PQR file with spaces between the fields and no chain letter, atoms N, CA, C, O and H, PARSE charges and radii, in Angstrom:
ATOM       1  N    MET     1       0.854   -1.161    0.000 -0.4000 1.5000
ATOM       2  CA   MET     1       0.000    0.000    0.000 -0.0000 2.0000
ATOM       3  C    MET     1       0.907    1.234    0.000  0.5500 1.7000
ATOM       4  O    MET     1       1.902    1.284    0.723 -0.5500 1.4000
ATOM       5  N    SER     2       0.561    2.197   -0.795 -0.4000 1.5000
ATOM       6  CA   SER     2       1.367    3.414   -0.871 -0.0000 2.0000
ATOM       7  C    SER     2       1.132    4.278    0.365  0.5500 1.7000
ATOM       8  O    SER     2       0.124    4.126    1.057 -0.5500 1.4000
ATOM       9  H    SER     2      -0.247    2.156   -1.382  0.4000 1.0000
ATOM      10  N    ASP     3       2.055    5.170    0.631 -0.4000 1.5000
ATOM      11  CA   ASP     3       1.923    6.080    1.775 -0.0000 2.0000
ATOM      12  C    ASP     3       0.680    6.948    1.645  0.5500 1.7000
ATOM      13  O    ASP     3       0.000    7.234    2.631 -0.5500 1.4000
ATOM      14  H    ASP     3       2.873    5.293    0.069  0.4000 1.0000
ATOM      15  N    ARG     4       0.395    7.358    0.429 -0.4000 1.5000
ATOM      16  CA   ARG     4      -0.773    8.218    0.194 -0.0000 2.0000
ATOM      17  C    ARG     4      -2.076    7.470    0.505  0.5500 1.7000
ATOM      18  O    ARG     4      -2.975    8.027    1.136 -0.5500 1.4000
ATOM      19  H    ARG     4       0.947    7.126   -0.372  0.4000 1.0000
ATOM      20  N    ALA     5      -2.177    6.224    0.066 -0.4000 1.5000
ATOM      21  CA   ALA     5      -3.378    5.424    0.340 -0.0000 2.0000
ATOM      22  C    ALA     5      -3.503    5.132    1.836  0.5500 1.7000
ATOM      23  O    ALA     5      -4.599    5.172    2.395 -0.5500 1.4000
ATOM      24  H    ALA     5      -1.447    5.772   -0.447  0.4000 1.0000
ATOM      25  N    ALA     6      -2.378    4.839    2.471 -0.4000 1.5000
ATOM      26  CA   ALA     6      -2.399    4.564    3.910 -0.0000 2.0000
ATOM      27  C    ALA     6      -2.843    5.793    4.685  0.5500 1.7000
ATOM      28  O    ALA     6      -3.632    5.681    5.623 -0.5500 1.4000
ATOM      29  H    ALA     6      -1.488    4.806    2.017  0.4000 1.0000
ATOM      30  N    GLU     7      -2.350    6.953    4.308 -0.4000 1.5000
ATOM      31  CA   GLU     7      -2.718    8.199    4.995 -0.0000 2.0000
ATOM      32  C    GLU     7      -4.199    8.519    4.797  0.5500 1.7000
ATOM      33  O    GLU     7      -4.869    8.961    5.731 -0.5500 1.4000
ATOM      34  H    GLU     7      -1.709    7.044    3.546  0.4000 1.0000
ATOM      35  N    ALA     8      -4.706    8.300    3.594 -0.4000 1.5000
ATOM      36  CA   ALA     8      -6.123    8.560    3.315 -0.0000 2.0000
ATOM      37  C    ALA     8      -6.998    7.623    4.132  0.5500 1.7000
ATOM      38  O    ALA     8      -8.013    8.038    4.691 -0.5500 1.4000
ATOM      39  H    ALA     8      -4.162    7.942    2.835  0.4000 1.0000
ATOM      40  N    SER     9      -6.605    6.371    4.198 -0.4000 1.5000
ATOM      41  CA   SER     9      -7.369    5.392    4.991 -0.0000 2.0000
ATOM      42  C    SER     9      -7.309    5.742    6.468  0.5500 1.7000
ATOM      43  O    SER     9      -8.321    5.665    7.165 -0.5500 1.4000
ATOM      44  H    SER     9      -5.781    6.034    3.743  0.4000 1.0000
ATOM      45  N    ARG    10      -6.156    6.119    6.944 -0.4000 1.5000
ATOM      46  CA   ARG    10      -5.990    6.452    8.365 -0.0000 2.0000
ATOM      47  C    ARG    10      -6.892    7.617    8.752  0.5500 1.7000
ATOM      48  O    ARG    10      -7.507    7.600    9.818 -0.5500 1.4000
ATOM      49  H    ARG    10      -5.334    6.182    6.378  0.4000 1.0000
ATOM      50  N    GLY    11      -6.973    8.625    7.894 -0.4000 1.5000
ATOM      51  CA   GLY    11      -7.818    9.777    8.192 -0.0000 2.0000
ATOM      52  C    GLY    11      -9.290    9.390    8.298  0.5500 1.7000
ATOM      53  O    GLY    11      -9.998    9.838    9.200 -0.5500 1.4000
ATOM      54  H    GLY    11      -6.474    8.639    7.027  0.4000 1.0000
ATOM      55  N    THR    12      -9.737    8.559    7.373 -0.4000 1.5000
ATOM      56  CA   THR    12     -11.131    8.111    7.390 -0.0000 2.0000
ATOM      57  C    THR    12     -11.413    7.264    8.622  0.5500 1.7000
ATOM      58  O    THR    12     -12.452    7.419    9.263 -0.5500 1.4000
ATOM      59  H    THR    12      -9.162    8.195    6.640  0.4000 1.0000
ATOM      60  N    LEU    13     -10.497    6.377    8.947 -0.4000 1.5000
ATOM      61  CA   LEU    13     -10.678    5.536   10.131 -0.0000 2.0000
ATOM      62  C    LEU    13     -10.638    6.357   11.420  0.5500 1.7000
ATOM      63  O    LEU    13     -11.360    6.060   12.372 -0.5500 1.4000
ATOM      64  H    LEU    13      -9.653    6.251    8.426  0.4000 1.0000
ATOM      65  N    ASP    14      -9.804    7.373   11.445 -0.4000 1.5000
ATOM      66  CA   ASP    14      -9.770    8.260   12.614 -0.0000 2.0000
ATOM      67  C    ASP    14     -11.104    8.975   12.797  0.5500 1.7000
ATOM      68  O    ASP    14     -11.580    9.128   13.921 -0.5500 1.4000
ATOM      69  H    ASP    14      -9.218    7.614   10.671  0.4000 1.0000
ATOM      70  N    GLN    15     -11.706    9.412   11.693 -0.4000 1.5000
ATOM      71  CA   GLN    15     -13.022   10.055   11.764 -0.0000 2.0000
ATOM      72  C    GLN    15     -14.062    9.088   12.324  0.5500 1.7000
ATOM      73  O    GLN    15     -14.860    9.452   13.188 -0.5500 1.4000
ATOM      74  H    GLN    15     -11.319    9.287   10.779  0.4000 1.0000
ATOM      75  N    LEU    16     -14.045    7.862   11.829 -0.4000 1.5000
ATOM      76  CA   LEU    16     -14.997    6.859   12.277 -0.0000 2.0000
ATOM      77  C    LEU    16     -14.809    6.551   13.757  0.5500 1.7000
ATOM      78  O    LEU    16     -15.788    6.483   14.500 -0.5500 1.4000
ATOM      79  H    LEU    16     -13.397    7.566   11.127  0.4000 1.0000
ATOM      80  N    SER    17     -13.590    6.367   14.187 -0.4000 1.5000
ATOM      81  CA   SER    17     -13.352    6.039   15.596 -0.0000 2.0000
ATOM      82  C    SER    17     -13.728    7.206   16.506  0.5500 1.7000
ATOM      83  O    SER    17     -14.100    6.992   17.660 -0.5500 1.4000
ATOM      84  H    SER    17     -12.795    6.422   13.583  0.4000 1.0000
ATOM      85  N    GLY    18     -13.634    8.428   16.004 -0.4000 1.5000
ATOM      86  CA   GLY    18     -14.055    9.586   16.792 -0.0000 2.0000
ATOM      87  C    GLY    18     -15.562    9.655   16.974  0.5500 1.7000
ATOM      88  O    GLY    18     -16.048   10.313   17.894 -0.5500 1.4000
ATOM      89  H    GLY    18     -13.332    8.601   15.067  0.4000 1.0000
ATOM      90  N    MET    19     -16.301    8.984   16.107 -0.4000 1.5000
ATOM      91  CA   MET    19     -17.756    8.995   16.195 -0.0000 2.0000
ATOM      92  C    MET    19     -18.288    7.917   17.135  0.5500 1.7000
ATOM      93  O    MET    19     -19.442    7.978   17.558 -0.5500 1.4000
ATOM      94  H    MET    19     -15.907    8.450   15.359  0.4000 1.0000
ATOM      95  N    LEU    20     -17.468    6.950   17.456 -0.4000 1.5000
ATOM      96  CA   LEU    20     -17.916    5.850   18.302 -0.0000 2.0000
ATOM      97  C    LEU    20     -18.155    6.327   19.723  0.5500 1.7000
ATOM      98  O    LEU    20     -17.432    7.177   20.242 -0.5500 1.4000
ATOM      99  H    LEU    20     -16.530    6.900   17.112  0.4000 1.0000
ATOM     100  N    VAL    21     -19.165    5.776   20.329 -0.4000 1.5000
ATOM     101  CA   VAL    21     -19.463    6.086   21.721 -0.0000 2.0000
ATOM     102  C    VAL    21     -18.665    5.124   22.587  0.5500 1.7000
ATOM     103  O    VAL    21     -18.725    3.910   22.391 -0.5500 1.4000
ATOM     104  H    VAL    21     -19.753    5.086   19.907  0.4000 1.0000
ATOM     105  N    LYS    22     -17.941    5.650   23.517 -0.4000 1.5000
ATOM     106  CA   LYS    22     -17.143    4.812   24.407 -0.0000 2.0000
ATOM     107  C    LYS    22     -18.057    4.126   25.410  0.5500 1.7000
ATOM     108  O    LYS    22     -18.956    4.763   25.958 -0.5500 1.4000
ATOM     109  H    LYS    22     -17.893    6.636   23.676  0.4000 1.0000
ATOM     110  N    PRO    23     -17.845    2.837   25.660 -0.5600 1.5000
ATOM     111  CA   PRO    23     -18.679    2.117   26.625  0.2800 2.0000
ATOM     112  C    PRO    23     -18.444    2.611   28.044  0.5500 1.7000
ATOM     113  O    PRO    23     -17.356    3.079   28.380 -0.5500 1.4000
ATOM     114  N    GLU    24     -19.475    2.501   28.867 -0.4000 1.5000
ATOM     115  CA   GLU    24     -19.371    2.956   30.248 -0.0000 2.0000
ATOM     116  C    GLU    24     -18.616    1.975   31.124  0.5500 1.7000
ATOM     117  O    GLU    24     -18.011    2.369   32.122 -0.5500 1.4000
ATOM     118  H    GLU    24     -20.359    2.121   28.594  0.4000 1.0000
ATOM     119  N    THR    25     -18.645    0.698   30.759 -0.4000 1.5000
ATOM     120  CA   THR    25     -17.976   -0.308   31.569 -0.0000 2.0000
ATOM     121  C    THR    25     -16.557   -0.518   31.067  0.5500 1.7000
ATOM     122  O    THR    25     -16.332   -0.573   29.858 -0.5500 1.4000
ATOM     123  H    THR    25     -19.137    0.378   29.949  0.4000 1.0000
ATOM     124  N    PRO    26     -15.598   -0.636   31.979 -0.5600 1.5000
ATOM     125  CA   PRO    26     -14.221   -0.883   31.559  0.2800 2.0000
ATOM     126  C    PRO    26     -14.123   -2.208   30.804  0.5500 1.7000
ATOM     127  O    PRO    26     -14.718   -3.203   31.216 -0.5500 1.4000
ATOM     128  N    GLY    27     -13.389   -2.220   29.723 -0.4000 1.5000
ATOM     129  CA   GLY    27     -13.228   -3.418   28.929 -0.0000 2.0000
ATOM     130  C    GLY    27     -14.372   -3.666   27.973  0.5500 1.7000
ATOM     131  O    GLY    27     -14.353   -4.647   27.229 -0.5500 1.4000
ATOM     132  H    GLY    27     -12.906   -1.412   29.389  0.4000 1.0000
ATOM     133  N    GLY    28     -15.376   -2.790   27.975 -0.4000 1.5000
ATOM     134  CA   GLY    28     -16.525   -2.959   27.108 -0.0000 2.0000
ATOM     135  C    GLY    28     -16.245   -2.616   25.659  0.5500 1.7000
ATOM     136  O    GLY    28     -17.106   -2.804   24.800 -0.5500 1.4000
ATOM     137  H    GLY    28     -15.392   -1.993   28.579  0.4000 1.0000
ATOM     138  N    ASP    29     -15.053   -2.114   25.378 -0.4000 1.5000
ATOM     139  CA   ASP    29     -14.721   -1.765   24.008 -0.0000 2.0000
ATOM     140  C    ASP    29     -14.031   -2.913   23.278  0.5500 1.7000
ATOM     141  O    ASP    29     -13.653   -2.768   22.115 -0.5500 1.4000
ATOM     142  H    ASP    29     -14.354   -1.961   26.076  0.4000 1.0000
ATOM     143  N    THR    30     -13.865   -4.047   23.948 -0.4000 1.5000
ATOM     144  CA   THR    30     -13.305   -5.226   23.294 -0.0000 2.0000
ATOM     145  C    THR    30     -14.449   -6.130   22.865  0.5500 1.7000
ATOM     146  O    THR    30     -15.577   -5.979   23.333 -0.5500 1.4000
ATOM     147  H    THR    30     -14.173   -4.164   24.893  0.4000 1.0000
ATOM     148  N    LEU    31     -14.157   -7.064   21.980 -0.4000 1.5000
ATOM     149  CA   LEU    31     -15.177   -8.017   21.555 -0.0000 2.0000
ATOM     150  C    LEU    31     -15.670   -8.814   22.752  0.5500 1.7000
ATOM     151  O    LEU    31     -16.870   -9.041   22.907 -0.5500 1.4000
ATOM     152  H    LEU    31     -13.240   -7.187   21.600  0.4000 1.0000
ATOM     153  N    GLU    32     -14.740   -9.233   23.591 -0.4000 1.5000
ATOM     154  CA   GLU    32     -15.126   -9.981   24.799 -0.0000 2.0000
ATOM     155  C    GLU    32     -16.046   -9.145   25.692  0.5500 1.7000
ATOM     156  O    GLU    32     -17.034   -9.657   26.216 -0.5500 1.4000
ATOM     157  H    GLU    32     -13.766   -9.049   23.464  0.4000 1.0000
ATOM     158  N    GLY    33     -15.728   -7.880   25.862 -0.4000 1.5000
ATOM     159  CA   GLY    33     -16.558   -7.001   26.678 -0.0000 2.0000
ATOM     160  C    GLY    33     -17.947   -6.799   26.088  0.5500 1.7000
ATOM     161  O    GLY    33     -18.943   -6.789   26.811 -0.5500 1.4000
ATOM     162  H    GLY    33     -14.924   -7.464   25.436  0.4000 1.0000
ATOM     163  N    LEU    34     -18.006   -6.639   24.774 -0.4000 1.5000
ATOM     164  CA   LEU    34     -19.297   -6.471   24.106 -0.0000 2.0000
ATOM     165  C    LEU    34     -20.159   -7.718   24.250  0.5500 1.7000
ATOM     166  O    LEU    34     -21.354   -7.625   24.530 -0.5500 1.4000
ATOM     167  H    LEU    34     -17.197   -6.647   24.186  0.4000 1.0000
ATOM     168  N    VAL    35     -19.549   -8.886   24.058 -0.4000 1.5000
ATOM     169  CA   VAL    35     -20.292  -10.149   24.201 -0.0000 2.0000
ATOM     170  C    VAL    35     -20.769  -10.310   25.640  0.5500 1.7000
ATOM     171  O    VAL    35     -21.903  -10.725   25.878 -0.5500 1.4000
ATOM     172  H    VAL    35     -18.578   -8.962   23.831  0.4000 1.0000
ATOM     173  N    ARG    36     -19.906   -9.982   26.596 -0.4000 1.5000
ATOM     174  CA   ARG    36     -20.278  -10.084   28.009 -0.0000 2.0000
ATOM     175  C    ARG    36     -21.490   -9.206   28.311  0.5500 1.7000
ATOM     176  O    ARG    36     -22.410   -9.636   29.007 -0.5500 1.4000
ATOM     177  H    ARG    36     -18.985   -9.645   26.402  0.4000 1.0000
ATOM     178  N    GLU    37     -21.495   -7.993   27.795 -0.4000 1.5000
ATOM     179  CA   GLU    37     -22.616   -7.087   28.040 -0.0000 2.0000
ATOM     180  C    GLU    37     -23.891   -7.567   27.344  0.5500 1.7000
ATOM     181  O    GLU    37     -24.992   -7.358   27.854 -0.5500 1.4000
ATOM     182  H    GLU    37     -20.748   -7.644   27.229  0.4000 1.0000
ATOM     183  N    MET    38     -23.748   -8.204   26.188 -0.4000 1.5000
ATOM     184  CA   MET    38     -24.917   -8.727   25.487 -0.0000 2.0000
ATOM     185  C    MET    38     -25.486   -9.949   26.204  0.5500 1.7000
ATOM     186  O    MET    38     -26.700  -10.151   26.226 -0.5500 1.4000
ATOM     187  H    MET    38     -22.854   -8.373   25.773  0.4000 1.0000
ATOM     188  N    LEU    39     -24.615  -10.757   26.784 -0.4000 1.5000
ATOM     189  CA   LEU    39     -25.064  -11.973   27.465 -0.0000 2.0000
ATOM     190  C    LEU    39     -25.631  -11.713   28.852  0.5500 1.7000
ATOM     191  O    LEU    39     -26.439  -12.495   29.352 -0.5500 1.4000
ATOM     192  H    LEU    39     -23.628  -10.593   26.766  0.4000 1.0000
ATOM     193  N    ARG    40     -25.214  -10.623   29.470 -0.4000 1.5000
ATOM     194  CA   ARG    40     -25.632  -10.332   30.846 -0.0000 2.0000
ATOM     195  C    ARG    40     -27.155  -10.391   31.043  0.5500 1.7000
ATOM     196  O    ARG    40     -27.598  -11.077   31.964 -0.5500 1.4000
ATOM     197  H    ARG    40     -24.557   -9.988   29.064  0.4000 1.0000
ATOM     198  N    PRO    41     -27.977   -9.713   30.234 -0.5600 1.5000
ATOM     199  CA   PRO    41     -29.428   -9.792   30.460  0.2800 2.0000
ATOM     200  C    PRO    41     -29.998  -11.187   30.186  0.5500 1.7000
ATOM     201  O    PRO    41     -30.944  -11.611   30.849 -0.5500 1.4000
ATOM     202  N    MET    42     -29.423  -11.900   29.209 -0.4000 1.5000
ATOM     203  CA   MET    42     -29.900  -13.255   28.940 -0.0000 2.0000
ATOM     204  C    MET    42     -29.590  -14.184   30.105  0.5500 1.7000
ATOM     205  O    MET    42     -30.426  -14.999   30.496 -0.5500 1.4000
ATOM     206  H    MET    42     -28.654  -11.555   28.671  0.4000 1.0000
ATOM     207  N    LEU    43     -28.391  -14.060   30.656 -0.4000 1.5000
ATOM     208  CA   LEU    43     -28.003  -14.881   31.804 -0.0000 2.0000
ATOM     209  C    LEU    43     -28.863  -14.548   33.019  0.5500 1.7000
ATOM     210  O    LEU    43     -29.287  -15.446   33.746 -0.5500 1.4000
ATOM     211  H    LEU    43     -27.712  -13.398   30.338  0.4000 1.0000
ATOM     212  N    ARG    44     -29.121  -13.260   33.240 -0.4000 1.5000
ATOM     213  CA   ARG    44     -29.972  -12.854   34.356 -0.0000 2.0000
ATOM     214  C    ARG    44     -31.371  -13.463   34.230  0.5500 1.7000
ATOM     215  O    ARG    44     -31.916  -13.971   35.209 -0.5500 1.4000
ATOM     216  H    ARG    44     -28.777  -12.530   32.649  0.4000 1.0000
ATOM     217  N    ASP    45     -31.949  -13.412   33.029 -0.4000 1.5000
ATOM     218  CA   ASP    45     -33.282  -13.998   32.810 -0.0000 2.0000
ATOM     219  C    ASP    45     -33.269  -15.501   33.046  0.5500 1.7000
ATOM     220  O    ASP    45     -34.187  -16.046   33.658 -0.5500 1.4000
ATOM     221  H    ASP    45     -31.506  -12.999   32.234  0.4000 1.0000
ATOM     222  N    TRP    46     -32.224  -16.171   32.559 -0.4000 1.5000
ATOM     223  CA   TRP    46     -32.125  -17.615   32.724 -0.0000 2.0000
ATOM     224  C    TRP    46     -32.009  -17.967   34.208  0.5500 1.7000
ATOM     225  O    TRP    46     -32.680  -18.879   34.691 -0.5500 1.4000
ATOM     226  H    TRP    46     -31.479  -15.727   32.061  0.4000 1.0000
ATOM     227  N    LEU    47     -31.161  -17.244   34.921 -0.4000 1.5000
ATOM     228  CA   LEU    47     -30.995  -17.499   36.355 -0.0000 2.0000
ATOM     229  C    LEU    47     -32.287  -17.225   37.113  0.5500 1.7000
ATOM     230  O    LEU    47     -32.649  -17.988   38.009 -0.5500 1.4000
ATOM     231  H    LEU    47     -30.615  -16.503   34.529  0.4000 1.0000
ATOM     232  N    ASP    48     -32.981  -16.157   36.771 -0.4000 1.5000
ATOM     233  CA   ASP    48     -34.257  -15.857   37.426 -0.0000 2.0000
ATOM     234  C    ASP    48     -35.254  -16.997   37.238  0.5500 1.7000
ATOM     235  O    ASP    48     -36.022  -17.319   38.144 -0.5500 1.4000
ATOM     236  H    ASP    48     -32.686  -15.538   36.043  0.4000 1.0000
ATOM     237  N    ALA    49     -35.235  -17.604   36.052 -0.4000 1.5000
ATOM     238  CA   ALA    49     -36.189  -18.669   35.743 -0.0000 2.0000
ATOM     239  C    ALA    49     -35.768  -20.016   36.329  0.5500 1.7000
ATOM     240  O    ALA    49     -36.621  -20.775   36.790 -0.5500 1.4000
ATOM     241  H    ALA    49     -34.611  -17.343   35.316  0.4000 1.0000
ATOM     242  N    LYS    50     -34.495  -20.323   36.319 -0.4000 1.5000
ATOM     243  CA   LYS    50     -34.029  -21.671   36.653 -0.0000 2.0000
ATOM     244  C    LYS    50     -33.450  -21.833   38.056  0.5500 1.7000
ATOM     245  O    LYS    50     -33.594  -22.895   38.662 -0.5500 1.4000
ATOM     246  H    LYS    50     -33.802  -19.707   35.944  0.4000 1.0000
ATOM     247  N    LEU    51     -32.801  -20.806   38.577 -0.4000 1.5000
ATOM     248  CA   LEU    51     -32.059  -20.955   39.833 -0.0000 2.0000
ATOM     249  C    LEU    51     -32.924  -21.362   41.022  0.5500 1.7000
ATOM     250  O    LEU    51     -32.515  -22.256   41.762 -0.5500 1.4000
ATOM     251  H    LEU    51     -32.683  -19.943   38.085  0.4000 1.0000
ATOM     252  N    PRO    52     -34.095  -20.764   41.252 -0.5600 1.5000
ATOM     253  CA   PRO    52     -34.884  -21.186   42.419  0.2800 2.0000
ATOM     254  C    PRO    52     -35.217  -22.682   42.403  0.5500 1.7000
ATOM     255  O    PRO    52     -35.123  -23.345   43.436 -0.5500 1.4000
ATOM     256  N    GLY    53     -35.599  -23.212   41.256 -0.4000 1.5000
ATOM     257  CA   GLY    53     -35.906  -24.633   41.156 -0.0000 2.0000
ATOM     258  C    GLY    53     -34.678  -25.504   41.370  0.5500 1.7000
ATOM     259  O    GLY    53     -34.758  -26.550   42.014 -0.5500 1.4000
ATOM     260  H    GLY    53     -35.675  -22.673   40.417  0.4000 1.0000
ATOM     261  N    MET    54     -33.534  -25.070   40.828 -0.4000 1.5000
ATOM     262  CA   MET    54     -32.298  -25.831   41.000 -0.0000 2.0000
ATOM     263  C    MET    54     -31.893  -25.880   42.465  0.5500 1.7000
ATOM     264  O    MET    54     -31.509  -26.933   42.974 -0.5500 1.4000
ATOM     265  H    MET    54     -33.469  -24.220   40.305  0.4000 1.0000
ATOM     266  N    VAL    55     -31.978  -24.749   43.136 -0.4000 1.5000
ATOM     267  CA   VAL    55     -31.607  -24.698   44.550 -0.0000 2.0000
ATOM     268  C    VAL    55     -32.550  -25.571   45.368  0.5500 1.7000
ATOM     269  O    VAL    55     -32.107  -26.317   46.240 -0.5500 1.4000
ATOM     270  H    VAL    55     -32.289  -23.894   42.723  0.4000 1.0000
ATOM     271  N    GLU    56     -33.834  -25.483   45.095 -0.4000 1.5000
ATOM     272  CA   GLU    56     -34.818  -26.284   45.825 -0.0000 2.0000
ATOM     273  C    GLU    56     -34.538  -27.780   45.657  0.5500 1.7000
ATOM     274  O    GLU    56     -34.592  -28.538   46.625 -0.5500 1.4000
ATOM     275  H    GLU    56     -34.194  -24.877   44.386  0.4000 1.0000
ATOM     276  N    THR    57     -34.243  -28.195   44.440 -0.4000 1.5000
ATOM     277  CA   THR    57     -33.946  -29.607   44.170 -0.0000 2.0000
ATOM     278  C    THR    57     -32.683  -30.055   44.900  0.5500 1.7000
ATOM     279  O    THR    57     -32.663  -31.123   45.512 -0.5500 1.4000
ATOM     280  H    THR    57     -34.200  -27.579   43.653  0.4000 1.0000
ATOM     281  N    MET    58     -31.637  -29.246   44.836 -0.4000 1.5000
ATOM     282  CA   MET    58     -30.377  -29.610   45.493 -0.0000 2.0000
ATOM     283  C    MET    58     -30.516  -29.660   47.005  0.5500 1.7000
ATOM     284  O    MET    58     -29.962  -30.550   47.650 -0.5500 1.4000
ATOM     285  H    MET    58     -31.653  -28.378   44.339  0.4000 1.0000
ATOM     286  N    VAL    59     -31.248  -28.719   47.573 -0.4000 1.5000
ATOM     287  CA   VAL    59     -31.456  -28.705   49.021 -0.0000 2.0000
ATOM     288  C    VAL    59     -32.266  -29.930   49.433  0.5500 1.7000
ATOM     289  O    VAL    59     -31.949  -30.562   50.441 -0.5500 1.4000
ATOM     290  H    VAL    59     -31.698  -27.996   47.049  0.4000 1.0000
ATOM     291  N    ALA    60     -33.295  -30.275   48.682 -0.4000 1.5000
ATOM     292  CA   ALA    60     -34.104  -31.454   49.000 -0.0000 2.0000
ATOM     293  C    ALA    60     -33.257  -32.723   48.937  0.5500 1.7000
ATOM     294  O    ALA    60     -33.390  -33.593   49.797 -0.5500 1.4000
ATOM     295  H    ALA    60     -33.553  -29.761   47.863  0.4000 1.0000
ATOM     296  N    ARG    61     -32.389  -32.840   47.934 -0.4000 1.5000
ATOM     297  CA   ARG    61     -31.501  -34.006   47.834 -0.0000 2.0000
ATOM     298  C    ARG    61     -30.554  -34.086   49.020  0.5500 1.7000
ATOM     299  O    ARG    61     -30.342  -35.160   49.582 -0.5500 1.4000
ATOM     300  H    ARG    61     -32.281  -32.133   47.235  0.4000 1.0000
ATOM     301  N    GLU    62     -29.992  -32.957   49.394 -0.4000 1.5000
ATOM     302  CA   GLU    62     -29.039  -32.939   50.516 -0.0000 2.0000
ATOM     303  C    GLU    62     -29.744  -33.284   51.825  0.5500 1.7000
ATOM     304  O    GLU    62     -29.206  -34.022   52.651 -0.5500 1.4000
ATOM     305  H    GLU    62     -30.164  -32.085   48.937  0.4000 1.0000
ATOM     306  N    ILE    63     -30.939  -32.754   52.010 -0.4000 1.5000
ATOM     307  CA   ILE    63     -31.705  -33.081   53.227 -0.0000 2.0000
ATOM     308  C    ILE    63     -32.007  -34.578   53.248  0.5500 1.7000
ATOM     309  O    ILE    63     -31.886  -35.220   54.292 -0.5500 1.4000
ATOM     310  H    ILE    63     -31.377  -32.155   51.339  0.4000 1.0000
ATOM     311  N    ALA    64     -32.398  -35.135   52.108 -0.4000 1.5000
ATOM     312  CA   ALA    64     -32.686  -36.567   52.027 -0.0000 2.0000
ATOM     313  C    ALA    64     -31.420  -37.382   52.309  0.5500 1.7000
ATOM     314  O    ALA    64     -31.485  -38.403   52.994 -0.5500 1.4000
ATOM     315  H    ALA    64     -32.497  -34.614   51.260  0.4000 1.0000
ATOM     316  N    ARG    65     -30.291  -36.948   51.796 -0.4000 1.5000
ATOM     317  CA   ARG    65     -29.039  -37.660   52.009 -0.0000 2.0000
ATOM     318  C    ARG    65     -28.641  -37.633   53.475  0.5500 1.7000
ATOM     319  O    ARG    65     -28.262  -38.659   54.039 -0.5500 1.4000
ATOM     320  H    ARG    65     -30.238  -36.119   51.239  0.4000 1.0000
ATOM     321  N    ILE    66     -28.728  -36.469   54.086 -0.4000 1.5000
ATOM     322  CA   ILE    66     -28.334  -36.333   55.492 -0.0000 2.0000
ATOM     323  C    ILE    66     -29.273  -37.107   56.415  0.5500 1.7000
ATOM     324  O    ILE    66     -28.834  -37.725   57.385 -0.5500 1.4000
ATOM     325  H    ILE    66     -29.036  -35.636   53.627  0.4000 1.0000
ATOM     326  N    SER    67     -30.536  -37.068   56.110 -0.4000 1.5000
ATOM     327  CA   SER    67     -31.517  -37.738   56.978 -0.0000 2.0000
ATOM     328  C    SER    67     -31.641  -39.233   56.685  0.5500 1.7000
ATOM     329  O    SER    67     -32.376  -39.939   57.375 -0.5500 1.4000
ATOM     330  H    SER    67     -30.893  -36.567   55.322  0.4000 1.0000
ATOM     331  N    GLY    68     -30.921  -39.724   55.654 -0.4000 1.5000
ATOM     332  CA   GLY    68     -30.945  -41.146   55.348 -0.0000 2.0000
ATOM     333  C    GLY    68     -32.155  -41.586   54.577  0.5500 1.7000
ATOM     334  O    GLY    68     -32.463  -42.778   54.570 -0.5500 1.4000
ATOM     335  H    GLY    68     -30.324  -39.150   55.093  0.4000 1.0000
ATOM     336  N    ARG    69     -32.859  -40.688   53.926 -0.4000 1.5000
ATOM     337  CA   ARG    69     -34.062  -41.024   53.166 -0.0000 2.0000
ATOM     338  C    ARG    69     -33.804  -41.087   51.670  0.5500 1.7000
ATOM     339  O    ARG    69     -34.724  -40.857   50.885 -0.5500 1.4000
ATOM     340  H    ARG    69     -32.609  -39.720   53.931  0.4000 1.0000
ATOM     341  N    GLU    70     -32.603  -41.385   51.260 -0.4000 1.5000
ATOM     342  CA   GLU    70     -32.269  -41.405   49.830 -0.0000 2.0000
ATOM     343  C    GLU    70     -33.049  -42.432   49.100  0.5500 1.7000
ATOM     344  O    GLU    70     -32.891  -42.583   47.889 -0.5500 1.4000
ATOM     345  H    GLU    70     -31.856  -41.571   51.898  0.4000 1.0000
């Protein structure tokens, strides 16, 4: 790539990067950070739906094991 083409591309890319909104969370500007932020509400919904039942089942099993009612 010639110096002239590289400089023209750099200027355009600098303009584009100046238009981007910086994320509020540290590390949110990486792909990993973006994926983490996208998954957070899905994980929260899944935990809200599944966790109470999972805990109840595990506690019941442990109580049965301790009390000898397996």
